[in-house]
N, CA, C and O atoms as a GROMACS GRO file, in nm:
protein
  512
    1MET      N    1  -1.483  -1.346 -13.939
    1MET     CA    2  -1.465  -1.482 -13.893
    1MET      C    3  -1.505  -1.491 -13.748
    1MET      O    4  -1.461  -1.411 -13.666
    2SER      N    5  -1.587  -1.587 -13.715
    2SER     CA    6  -1.622  -1.607 -13.576
    2SER      C    7  -1.541  -1.725 -13.522
    2SER      O    8  -1.523  -1.826 -13.589
    3LEU      N    9  -1.495  -1.708 -13.400
    3LEU     CA   10  -1.417  -1.813 -13.336
    3LEU      C   11  -1.511  -1.908 -13.263
    3LEU      O   12  -1.616  -1.865 -13.214
    4PRO      N   13  -1.475  -2.035 -13.256
    4PRO     CA   14  -1.561  -2.132 -13.189
    4PRO      C   15  -1.554  -2.115 -13.038
    4PRO      O   16  -1.489  -2.194 -12.969
    5THR      N   17  -1.619  -2.013 -12.987
    5THR     CA   18  -1.605  -1.977 -12.847
    5THR      C   19  -1.656  -2.083 -12.750
    5THR      O   20  -1.615  -2.086 -12.635
    6GLU      N   21  -1.745  -2.170 -12.795
    6GLU     CA   22  -1.794  -2.273 -12.705
    6GLU      C   23  -1.684  -2.371 -12.667
    6GLU      O   24  -1.687  -2.429 -12.559
    7ARG      N   25  -1.586  -2.389 -12.756
    7ARG     CA   26  -1.482  -2.487 -12.730
    7ARG      C   27  -1.348  -2.425 -12.694
    7ARG      O   28  -1.252  -2.497 -12.669
    8ILE      N   29  -1.338  -2.293 -12.692
    8ILE     CA   30  -1.211  -2.227 -12.668
    8ILE      C   31  -1.207  -2.176 -12.525
    8ILE      O   32  -1.302  -2.113 -12.477
    9SER      N   33  -1.097  -2.203 -12.459
    9SER     CA   34  -1.076  -2.154 -12.324
    9SER      C   35  -0.994  -2.025 -12.331
    9SER      O   36  -0.875  -2.029 -12.359
   10THR      N   37  -1.060  -1.912 -12.304
   10THR     CA   38  -0.987  -1.786 -12.306
   10THR      C   39  -0.925  -1.764 -12.169
   10THR      O   40  -0.966  -1.822 -12.069
   11MET      N   41  -0.825  -1.677 -12.168
   11MET     CA   42  -0.756  -1.647 -12.044
   11MET      C   43  -0.835  -1.549 -11.959
   11MET      O   44  -0.825  -1.549 -11.837
   12ASN      N   45  -0.914  -1.464 -12.025
   12ASN     CA   46  -0.997  -1.372 -11.948
   12ASN      C   47  -1.131  -1.358 -12.017
   12ASN      O   48  -1.139  -1.342 -12.139
   13SER      N   49  -1.234  -1.365 -11.939
   13SER     CA   50  -1.370  -1.359 -11.989
   13SER      C   51  -1.412  -1.214 -12.003
   13SER      O   52  -1.381  -1.132 -11.917
   14PRO      N   53  -1.483  -1.180 -12.113
   14PRO     CA   54  -1.527  -1.042 -12.128
   14PRO      C   55  -1.621  -0.996 -12.018
   14PRO      O   56  -1.635  -0.876 -11.995
   15ASP      N   57  -1.686  -1.090 -11.949
   15ASP     CA   58  -1.779  -1.054 -11.842
   15ASP      C   59  -1.709  -1.036 -11.708
   15ASP      O   60  -1.768  -0.983 -11.614
   16ALA      N   61  -1.584  -1.079 -11.699
   16ALA     CA   62  -1.514  -1.072 -11.571
   16ALA      C   63  -1.477  -0.928 -11.539
   16ALA      O   64  -1.454  -0.847 -11.628
   17THR      N   65  -1.472  -0.897 -11.411
   17THR     CA   66  -1.425  -0.767 -11.367
   17THR      C   67  -1.274  -0.776 -11.353
   17THR      O   68  -1.223  -0.853 -11.272
   18LEU      N   69  -1.205  -0.698 -11.433
   18LEU     CA   70  -1.060  -0.704 -11.437
   18LEU      C   71  -1.000  -0.571 -11.396
   18LEU      O   72  -1.062  -0.466 -11.413
   19PRO      N   73  -0.878  -0.574 -11.340
   19PRO     CA   74  -0.810  -0.447 -11.313
   19PRO      C   75  -0.791  -0.372 -11.444
   19PRO      O   76  -0.784  -0.433 -11.551
   20GLU      N   77  -0.781  -0.241 -11.437
   20GLU     CA   78  -0.770  -0.157 -11.556
   20GLU      C   79  -0.655  -0.202 -11.646
   20GLU      O   80  -0.670  -0.201 -11.768
   21HIS      N   81  -0.540  -0.241 -11.588
   21HIS     CA   82  -0.425  -0.280 -11.670
   21HIS      C   83  -0.446  -0.414 -11.740
   21HIS      O   84  -0.365  -0.450 -11.826
   22GLU      N   85  -0.549  -0.489 -11.707
   22GLU     CA   86  -0.576  -0.618 -11.770
   22GLU      C   87  -0.689  -0.613 -11.872
   22GLU      O   88  -0.726  -0.716 -11.928
   23ARG      N   89  -0.744  -0.498 -11.897
   23ARG     CA   90  -0.851  -0.488 -11.997
   23ARG      C   91  -0.789  -0.487 -12.135
   23ARG      O   92  -0.698  -0.410 -12.163
   24ARG      N   93  -0.840  -0.573 -12.220
   24ARG     CA   94  -0.786  -0.587 -12.354
   24ARG      C   95  -0.897  -0.573 -12.455
   24ARG      O   96  -1.014  -0.595 -12.425
   25ARG      N   97  -0.858  -0.535 -12.576
   25ARG     CA   98  -0.957  -0.525 -12.685
   25ARG      C   99  -1.001  -0.662 -12.733
   25ARG      O  100  -1.114  -0.679 -12.778
   26PHE      N  101  -0.912  -0.760 -12.724
   26PHE     CA  102  -0.940  -0.895 -12.774
   26PHE      C  103  -0.904  -0.997 -12.668
   26PHE      O  104  -0.804  -0.981 -12.597
   27PRO      N  105  -0.983  -1.103 -12.654
   27PRO     CA  106  -0.948  -1.209 -12.558
   27PRO      C  107  -0.824  -1.284 -12.604
   27PRO      O  108  -0.796  -1.296 -12.723
   28ARG      N  109  -0.750  -1.334 -12.505
   28ARG     CA  110  -0.630  -1.413 -12.534
   28ARG      C  111  -0.666  -1.561 -12.529
   28ARG      O  112  -0.752  -1.603 -12.452
   29TYR      N  113  -0.597  -1.639 -12.613
   29TYR     CA  114  -0.620  -1.783 -12.619
   29TYR      C  115  -0.488  -1.855 -12.597
   29TYR      O  116  -0.386  -1.820 -12.656
   30TYR      N  117  -0.491  -1.956 -12.509
   30TYR     CA  118  -0.371  -2.037 -12.486
   30TYR      C  119  -0.328  -2.104 -12.615
   30TYR      O  120  -0.411  -2.142 -12.697
   31VAL      N  121  -0.198  -2.118 -12.631
   31VAL     CA  122  -0.141  -2.183 -12.748
   31VAL      C  123  -0.076  -2.313 -12.706
   31VAL      O  124  -0.003  -2.319 -12.607
   32ASN      N  125  -0.105  -2.419 -12.783
   32ASN     CA  126  -0.035  -2.544 -12.757
   32ASN      C  127   0.083  -2.553 -12.853
   32ASN      O  128   0.121  -2.452 -12.912
   33THR      N  129   0.141  -2.668 -12.870
   33THR     CA  130   0.265  -2.681 -12.947
   33THR      C  131   0.246  -2.685 -13.097
   33THR      O  132   0.344  -2.705 -13.170
   34ARG      N  133   0.126  -2.666 -13.148
   34ARG     CA  134   0.104  -2.675 -13.293
   34ARG      C  135   0.128  -2.544 -13.367
   34ARG      O  136   0.079  -2.527 -13.478
   35LEU      N  137   0.201  -2.452 -13.307
   35LEU     CA  138   0.224  -2.322 -13.367
   35LEU      C  139   0.373  -2.287 -13.355
   35LEU      O  140   0.432  -2.303 -13.249
   36THR      N  141   0.432  -2.240 -13.465
   36THR     CA  142   0.573  -2.202 -13.467
   36THR      C  143   0.582  -2.052 -13.489
   36THR      O  144   0.501  -1.994 -13.562
   37LEU      N  145   0.680  -1.988 -13.427
   37LEU     CA  146   0.696  -1.844 -13.436
   37LEU      C  147   0.842  -1.809 -13.462
   37LEU      O  148   0.927  -1.830 -13.376
   38ALA      N  149   0.870  -1.756 -13.581
   38ALA     CA  150   1.003  -1.706 -13.615
   38ALA      C  151   1.001  -1.554 -13.601
   38ALA      O  152   0.904  -1.489 -13.642
   39ILE      N  153   1.107  -1.498 -13.543
   39ILE     CA  154   1.108  -1.356 -13.509
   39ILE      C  155   1.229  -1.287 -13.570
   39ILE      O  156   1.341  -1.339 -13.567
   40GLU      N  157   1.204  -1.168 -13.624
   40GLU     CA  158   1.310  -1.086 -13.684
   40GLU      C  159   1.307  -0.948 -13.621
   40GLU      O  160   1.199  -0.892 -13.598
   41ASP      N  161   1.424  -0.893 -13.593
   41ASP     CA  162   1.434  -0.755 -13.548
   41ASP      C  163   1.428  -0.668 -13.671
   41ASP      O  164   1.520  -0.671 -13.753
   42GLU      N  165   1.320  -0.589 -13.687
   42GLU     CA  166   1.302  -0.511 -13.810
   42GLU      C  167   1.402  -0.398 -13.824
   42GLU      O  168   1.435  -0.360 -13.936
   43SER      N  169   1.450  -0.342 -13.713
   43SER     CA  170   1.547  -0.232 -13.725
   43SER      C  171   1.683  -0.285 -13.771
   43SER      O  172   1.754  -0.217 -13.845
   44LEU      N  173   1.720  -0.404 -13.728
   44LEU     CA  174   1.847  -0.464 -13.770
   44LEU      C  175   1.831  -0.550 -13.895
   44LEU      O  176   1.930  -0.586 -13.959
   45GLN      N  177   1.708  -0.580 -13.930
   45GLN     CA  178   1.675  -0.668 -14.043
   45GLN      C  179   1.752  -0.801 -14.034
   45GLN      O  180   1.814  -0.846 -14.130
   46GLU      N  181   1.744  -0.860 -13.915
   46GLU     CA  182   1.806  -0.991 -13.896
   46GLU      C  183   1.722  -1.077 -13.803
   46GLU      O  184   1.652  -1.027 -13.715
   47SER      N  185   1.731  -1.206 -13.825
   47SER     CA  186   1.656  -1.302 -13.744
   47SER      C  187   1.710  -1.302 -13.603
   47SER      O  188   1.832  -1.298 -13.581
   48ILE      N  189   1.619  -1.308 -13.505
   48ILE     CA  190   1.664  -1.322 -13.367
   48ILE      C  191   1.620  -1.455 -13.308
   48ILE      O  192   1.638  -1.480 -13.188
   49GLY      N  193   1.561  -1.542 -13.392
   49GLY     CA  194   1.537  -1.678 -13.347
   49GLY      C  195   1.394  -1.725 -13.352
   49GLY      O  196   1.304  -1.656 -13.401
   50LEU      N  197   1.376  -1.845 -13.300
   50LEU     CA  198   1.245  -1.908 -13.289
   50LEU      C  199   1.199  -1.899 -13.145
   50LEU      O  200   1.272  -1.934 -13.052
   51GLY      N  201   1.076  -1.853 -13.127
   51GLY     CA  202   1.016  -1.847 -12.995
   51GLY      C  203   0.892  -1.932 -12.991
   51GLY      O  204   0.847  -1.983 -13.094
   52GLU      N  205   0.837  -1.948 -12.874
   52GLU     CA  206   0.713  -2.023 -12.857
   52GLU      C  207   0.603  -1.926 -12.819
   52GLU      O  208   0.617  -1.850 -12.723
   53PRO      N  209   0.492  -1.927 -12.893
   53PRO     CA  210   0.381  -1.842 -12.850
   53PRO      C  211   0.314  -1.900 -12.726
   53PRO      O  212   0.277  -2.018 -12.724
   54GLY      N  213   0.298  -1.818 -12.623
   54GLY     CA  214   0.232  -1.864 -12.501
   54GLY      C  215   0.082  -1.845 -12.509
   54GLY      O  216   0.005  -1.930 -12.464
   55ASP      N  217   0.042  -1.732 -12.566
   55ASP     CA  218  -0.099  -1.707 -12.593
   55ASP      C  219  -0.107  -1.610 -12.710
   55ASP      O  220  -0.009  -1.544 -12.745
   56ILE      N  221  -0.225  -1.604 -12.769
   56ILE     CA  222  -0.245  -1.520 -12.887
   56ILE      C  223  -0.384  -1.459 -12.882
   56ILE      O  224  -0.476  -1.516 -12.824
   57SER      N  225  -0.397  -1.342 -12.942
   57SER     CA  226  -0.527  -1.279 -12.961
   57SER      C  227  -0.527  -1.216 -13.099
   57SER      O  228  -0.426  -1.222 -13.170
   58LEU      N  229  -0.638  -1.157 -13.137
   58LEU     CA  230  -0.642  -1.087 -13.265
   58LEU      C  231  -0.554  -0.962 -13.261
   58LEU      O  232  -0.524  -0.906 -13.366
   59GLY      N  233  -0.513  -0.919 -13.143
   59GLY     CA  234  -0.433  -0.798 -13.129
   59GLY      C  235  -0.287  -0.818 -13.096
   59GLY      O  236  -0.209  -0.722 -13.101
   60GLY      N  237  -0.246  -0.940 -13.062
   60GLY     CA  238  -0.106  -0.960 -13.026
   60GLY      C  239  -0.076  -1.101 -12.981
   60GLY      O  240  -0.160  -1.191 -12.989
   61ILE      N  241   0.048  -1.118 -12.932
   61ILE     CA  242   0.095  -1.251 -12.896
   61ILE      C  243   0.195  -1.240 -12.781
   61ILE      O  244   0.269  -1.142 -12.772
   62ARG      N  245   0.196  -1.339 -12.693
   62ARG     CA  246   0.298  -1.347 -12.588
   62ARG      C  247   0.404  -1.444 -12.635
   62ARG      O  248   0.373  -1.558 -12.671
   63VAL      N  249   0.529  -1.400 -12.636
   63VAL     CA  250   0.641  -1.480 -12.683
   63VAL      C  251   0.715  -1.538 -12.562
   63VAL      O  252   0.747  -1.466 -12.468
   64CYS      N  253   0.741  -1.668 -12.566
   64CYS     CA  254   0.812  -1.737 -12.460
   64CYS      C  255   0.935  -1.808 -12.518
   64CYS      O  256   0.939  -1.842 -12.637
   65ASN      N  257   1.033  -1.830 -12.433
   65ASN     CA  258   1.148  -1.916 -12.464
   65ASN      C  259   1.224  -1.877 -12.590
   65ASN      O  260   1.272  -1.964 -12.663
   66LEU      N  261   1.234  -1.748 -12.617
   66LEU     CA  262   1.318  -1.700 -12.726
   66LEU      C  263   1.458  -1.683 -12.669
   66LEU      O  264   1.477  -1.606 -12.575
   67PRO      N  265   1.559  -1.753 -12.725
   67PRO     CA  266   1.694  -1.742 -12.669
   67PRO      C  267   1.744  -1.597 -12.660
   67PRO      O  268   1.818  -1.564 -12.567
   68ALA      N  269   1.705  -1.511 -12.753
   68ALA     CA  270   1.750  -1.372 -12.753
   68ALA      C  271   1.663  -1.282 -12.664
   68ALA      O  272   1.677  -1.160 -12.668
   69CYS      N  273   1.574  -1.339 -12.586
   69CYS     CA  274   1.478  -1.261 -12.507
   69CYS      C  275   1.544  -1.151 -12.423
   69CYS      O  276   1.490  -1.040 -12.417
   70PRO      N  277   1.658  -1.175 -12.357
   70PRO     CA  278   1.718  -1.068 -12.277
   70PRO      C  279   1.757  -0.945 -12.360
   70PRO      O  280   1.770  -0.836 -12.305
   71ASN      N  281   1.776  -0.961 -12.491
   71ASN     CA  282   1.814  -0.850 -12.577
   71ASN      C  283   1.695  -0.773 -12.634
   71ASN      O  284   1.712  -0.667 -12.693
   72VAL      N  285   1.576  -0.826 -12.618
   72VAL     CA  286   1.455  -0.763 -12.671
   72VAL      C  287   1.407  -0.659 -12.570
   72VAL      O  288   1.400  -0.685 -12.450
   73ARG      N  289   1.375  -0.540 -12.621
   73ARG     CA  290   1.335  -0.429 -12.535
   73ARG      C  291   1.195  -0.378 -12.571
   73ARG      O  292   1.151  -0.390 -12.686
   74VAL      N  293   1.127  -0.323 -12.473
   74VAL     CA  294   0.998  -0.258 -12.499
   74VAL      C  295   1.022  -0.151 -12.605
   74VAL      O  296   1.116  -0.072 -12.595
   75GLY      N  297   0.935  -0.148 -12.705
   75GLY     CA  298   0.946  -0.053 -12.814
   75GLY      C  299   1.011  -0.111 -12.939
   75GLY      O  300   0.999  -0.054 -13.047
   76ASP      N  301   1.080  -0.226 -12.925
   76ASP     CA  302   1.140  -0.290 -13.042
   76ASP      C  303   1.031  -0.329 -13.142
   76ASP      O  304   0.924  -0.377 -13.103
   77ARG      N  305   1.058  -0.308 -13.268
   77ARG     CA  306   0.966  -0.348 -13.375
   77ARG      C  307   1.015  -0.480 -13.432
   77ARG      O  308   1.131  -0.495 -13.471
   78LEU      N  309   0.923  -0.575 -13.437
   78LEU     CA  310   0.958  -0.710 -13.478
   78LEU      C  311   0.878  -0.754 -13.600
   78LEU      O  312   0.762  -0.716 -13.617
   79GLY      N  313   0.940  -0.835 -13.682
   79GLY     CA  314   0.870  -0.908 -13.786
   79GLY      C  315   0.842  -1.047 -13.732
   79GLY      O  316   0.931  -1.110 -13.675
   80LEU      N  317   0.722  -1.095 -13.750
   80LEU     CA  318   0.680  -1.223 -13.695
   80LEU      C  319   0.632  -1.313 -13.808
   80LEU      O  320   0.552  -1.271 -13.891
   81LEU      N  321   0.680  -1.435 -13.810
   81LEU     CA  322   0.630  -1.535 -13.904
   81LEU      C  323   0.562  -1.642 -13.819
   81LEU      O  324   0.628  -1.720 -13.751
   82LEU      N  325   0.431  -1.643 -13.824
   82LEU     CA  326   0.348  -1.732 -13.745
   82LEU      C  327   0.302  -1.846 -13.834
   82LEU      O  328   0.236  -1.824 -13.936
   83MET      N  329   0.336  -1.970 -13.796
   83MET     CA  330   0.307  -2.085 -13.882
   83MET      C  331   0.234  -2.194 -13.807
   83MET      O  332   0.271  -2.232 -13.695
   84ASP      N  333   0.128  -2.245 -13.870
   84ASP     CA  334   0.064  -2.367 -13.823
   84ASP      C  335   0.067  -2.467 -13.938
   84ASP      O  336   0.138  -2.445 -14.036
   85HIS      N  337  -0.007  -2.576 -13.927
   85HIS     CA  338  -0.002  -2.680 -14.029
   85HIS      C  339  -0.066  -2.639 -14.161
   85HIS      O  340  -0.050  -2.709 -14.261
   86GLU      N  341  -0.139  -2.527 -14.165
   86GLU     CA  342  -0.207  -2.484 -14.288
   86GLU      C  343  -0.155  -2.354 -14.347
   86GLU      O  344  -0.172  -2.330 -14.466
   87GLU      N  345  -0.094  -2.270 -14.267
   87GLU     CA  346  -0.067  -2.135 -14.313
   87GLU      C  347   0.059  -2.079 -14.249
   87GLU      O  348   0.094  -2.113 -14.136
   88ALA      N  349   0.128  -1.993 -14.324
   88ALA     CA  350   0.238  -1.913 -14.271
   88ALA      C  351   0.197  -1.768 -14.288
   88ALA      O  352   0.168  -1.725 -14.400
   89LEU      N  353   0.195  -1.693 -14.180
   89LEU     CA  354   0.144  -1.558 -14.180
   89LEU      C  355   0.253  -1.462 -14.133
   89LEU      O  356   0.308  -1.478 -14.025
   90SER      N  357   0.283  -1.364 -14.215
   90SER     CA  358   0.383  -1.263 -14.182
   90SER      C  359   0.314  -1.141 -14.121
   90SER      O  360   0.225  -1.082 -14.182
   91LEU      N  361   0.355  -1.105 -14.000
   91LEU     CA  362   0.296  -0.992 -13.928
   91LEU      C  363   0.405  -0.900 -13.876
   91LEU      O  364   0.521  -0.938 -13.869
   92HIS      N  365   0.366  -0.779 -13.840
   92HIS     CA  366   0.456  -0.683 -13.779
   92HIS      C  367   0.402  -0.650 -13.641
   92HIS      O  368   0.281  -0.646 -13.621
   93GLY      N  369   0.492  -0.627 -13.546
   93GLY     CA  370   0.447  -0.595 -13.412
   93GLY      C  371   0.550  -0.514 -13.337
   93GLY      O  372   0.662  -0.493 -13.382
   94GLU      N  373   0.507  -0.467 -13.220
   94GLU     CA  374   0.593  -0.391 -13.132
   94GLU      C  375   0.589  -0.452 -12.993
   94GLU      O  376   0.482  -0.487 -12.944
   95VAL      N  377   0.705  -0.466 -12.931
   95VAL     CA  378   0.712  -0.518 -12.795
   95VAL      C  379   0.651  -0.413 -12.702
   95VAL      O  380   0.694  -0.298 -12.699
   96VAL      N  381   0.549  -0.455 -12.626
   96VAL     CA  382   0.479  -0.361 -12.538
   96VAL      C  383   0.508  -0.385 -12.390
   96VAL      O  384   0.485  -0.296 -12.307
   97HIS      N  385   0.558  -0.503 -12.355
   97HIS     CA  386   0.599  -0.527 -12.216
   97HIS      C  387   0.681  -0.654 -12.205
   97HIS      O  388   0.673  -0.744 -12.289
   98HIS      N  389   0.762  -0.659 -12.099
   98HIS     CA  390   0.834  -0.781 -12.062
   98HIS      C  391   0.764  -0.834 -11.938
   98HIS      O  392   0.768  -0.771 -11.832
   99ALA      N  393   0.700  -0.951 -11.950
   99ALA     CA  394   0.627  -1.006 -11.836
   99ALA      C  395   0.721  -1.072 -11.736
   99ALA      O  396   0.709  -1.051 -11.615
  100THR      N  397   0.813  -1.151 -11.785
  100THR     CA  398   0.912  -1.220 -11.703
  100THR      C  399   1.044  -1.215 -11.781
  100THR      O  400   1.046  -1.168 -11.895
  101PRO      N  401   1.154  -1.262 -11.724
  101PRO     CA  402   1.280  -1.258 -11.799
  101PRO      C  403   1.278  -1.337 -11.930
  101PRO      O  404   1.358  -1.309 -12.019
  102ASP      N  405   1.187  -1.434 -11.943
  102ASP     CA  406   1.186  -1.513 -12.068
  102ASP      C  407   1.054  -1.502 -12.146
  102ASP      O  408   1.027  -1.586 -12.232
  103THR      N  409   0.972  -1.400 -12.116
  103THR     CA  410   0.849  -1.378 -12.193
  103THR      C  411   0.831  -1.229 -12.218
  103THR      O  412   0.872  -1.145 -12.137
  104PHE      N  413   0.770  -1.197 -12.331
  104PHE     CA  414   0.736  -1.058 -12.359
  104PHE      C  415   0.611  -1.053 -12.446
  104PHE      O  416   0.580  -1.148 -12.517
  105GLY      N  417   0.541  -0.942 -12.439
  105GLY     CA  418   0.418  -0.923 -12.514
  105GLY      C  419   0.441  -0.837 -12.637
  105GLY      O  420   0.511  -0.736 -12.631
  106VAL      N  421   0.382  -0.879 -12.748
  106VAL     CA  422   0.392  -0.806 -12.874
  106VAL      C  423   0.252  -0.768 -12.919
  106VAL      O  424   0.163  -0.852 -12.925
  107GLU      N  425   0.233  -0.640 -12.950
  107GLU     CA  426   0.108  -0.595 -13.008
  107GLU      C  427   0.126  -0.589 -13.158
  107GLU      O  428   0.221  -0.528 -13.208
  108PHE      N  429   0.034  -0.651 -13.232
  108PHE     CA  430   0.041  -0.647 -13.377
  108PHE      C  431   0.021  -0.504 -13.425
  108PHE      O  432  -0.059  -0.429 -13.368
  109ARG      N  433   0.094  -0.466 -13.530
  109ARG     CA  434   0.084  -0.332 -13.589
  109ARG      C  435   0.048  -0.344 -13.736
  109ARG      O  436   0.086  -0.441 -13.802
  110SER      N  437  -0.024  -0.246 -13.786
  110SER     CA  438  -0.060  -0.238 -13.929
  110SER      C  439  -0.121  -0.368 -13.979
  110SER      O  440  -0.081  -0.422 -14.082
  111VAL      N  441  -0.219  -0.419 -13.905
  111VAL     CA  442  -0.284  -0.545 -13.940
  111VAL      C  443  -0.397  -0.517 -14.038
  111VAL      O  444  -0.489  -0.441 -14.008
  112SER      N  445  -0.389  -0.579 -14.155
  112SER     CA  446  -0.495  -0.564 -14.254
  112SER      C  447  -0.614  -0.650 -14.215
  112SER      O  448  -0.600  -0.742 -14.134
  113PRO      N  449  -0.731  -0.623 -14.271
  113PRO     CA  450  -0.847  -0.710 -14.243
  113PRO      C  451  -0.820  -0.856 -14.280
  113PRO      O  452  -0.864  -0.946 -14.209
  114SER      N  453  -0.748  -0.880 -14.389
  114SER     CA  454  -0.720  -1.020 -14.427
  114SER      C  455  -0.622  -1.084 -14.329
  114SER      O  456  -0.633  -1.203 -14.301
  115ASP      N  457  -0.525  -1.006 -14.276
  115ASP     CA  458  -0.434  -1.060 -14.174
  115ASP      C  459  -0.511  -1.093 -14.046
  115ASP      O  460  -0.486  -1.196 -13.983
  116GLN      N  461  -0.605  -1.007 -14.010
  116GLN     CA  462  -0.683  -1.032 -13.889
  116GLN      C  463  -0.769  -1.159 -13.906
  116GLN      O  464  -0.783  -1.237 -13.812
  117LEU      N  465  -0.825  -1.178 -14.025
  117LEU     CA  466  -0.899  -1.301 -14.053
  117LEU      C  467  -0.807  -1.423 -14.044
  117LEU      O  468  -0.846  -1.527 -13.990
  118ALA      N  469  -0.685  -1.410 -14.096
  118ALA     CA  470  -0.590  -1.521 -14.092
  118ALA      C  471  -0.550  -1.554 -13.948
  118ALA      O  472  -0.538  -1.672 -13.913
  119VAL      N  473  -0.529  -1.452 -13.865
  119VAL     CA  474  -0.498  -1.477 -13.723
  119VAL      C  475  -0.616  -1.549 -13.658
  119VAL      O  476  -0.596  -1.643 -13.582
  120GLY      N  477  -0.738  -1.504 -13.686
  120GLY     CA  478  -0.857  -1.572 -13.633
  120GLY      C  479  -0.865  -1.716 -13.678
  120GLY      O  480  -0.906  -1.803 -13.601
  121GLY      N  481  -0.826  -1.743 -13.803
  121GLY     CA  482  -0.824  -1.881 -13.853
  121GLY      C  483  -0.724  -1.967 -13.780
  121GLY      O  484  -0.751  -2.083 -13.749
  122ILE      N  485  -0.606  -1.910 -13.751
  122ILE     CA  486  -0.504  -1.983 -13.676
  122ILE      C  487  -0.556  -2.015 -13.536
  122ILE      O  488  -0.541  -2.127 -13.488
  123ILE      N  489  -0.618  -1.916 -13.472
  123ILE     CA  490  -0.673  -1.939 -13.338
  123ILE      C  491  -0.779  -2.049 -13.342
  123ILE      O  492  -0.779  -2.138 -13.258
  124ALA      N  493  -0.868  -2.042 -13.439
  124ALA     CA  494  -0.974  -2.144 -13.451
  124ALA      C  495  -0.915  -2.283 -13.473
  124ALA      O  496  -0.963  -2.380 -13.415
  125ARG      N  497  -0.810  -2.293 -13.554
  125ARG     CA  498  -0.749  -2.424 -13.580
  125ARG      C  499  -0.679  -2.481 -13.458
  125ARG      O  500  -0.666  -2.602 -13.445
  126LEU      N  501  -0.634  -2.395 -13.367
  126LEU     CA  502  -0.570  -2.444 -13.244
  126LEU      C  503  -0.668  -2.529 -13.163
  126LEU      O  504  -0.628  -2.620 -13.090
  127TYR      N  505  -0.794  -2.498 -13.176
  127TYR     CA  506  -0.897  -2.565 -13.094
  127TYR      C  507  -0.988  -2.656 -13.173
  127TYR      O  508  -1.094  -2.696 -13.125
  128SER      N  509  -0.947  -2.689 -13.297
  128SER     CA  510  -1.032  -2.779 -13.378
  128SER      C  511  -0.986  -2.922 -13.365
  128SER      O  512  -1.045  -3.012 -13.425
   0.00000   0.00000   0.00000
């Protein structure tokens, strides 16, 4: 699946010179309010609430405004239900960093080719 790059504003351009810690495998895309994110702690097998995706890429997502955010730790394994107006996609991820007290980054884990296509479809629909 190719993303409509002419109309999508990425957070970092592949041509830009970035510090080593900012180099990513996939560009990040800003998320507006048309996306819902339900989060489950996989080790406890319980819901920890609804968060707002701040940005998304084919490799992960930044979670914002999750009420349980202070309890989420780097290394936690999460179940993610990502929903837009067309699709609900179940993904697995691991918390890789806490950016601020109310945001954290999740890297998707064990993503199948069809899941990656579905994430690309969600990103494309954000900008259609």
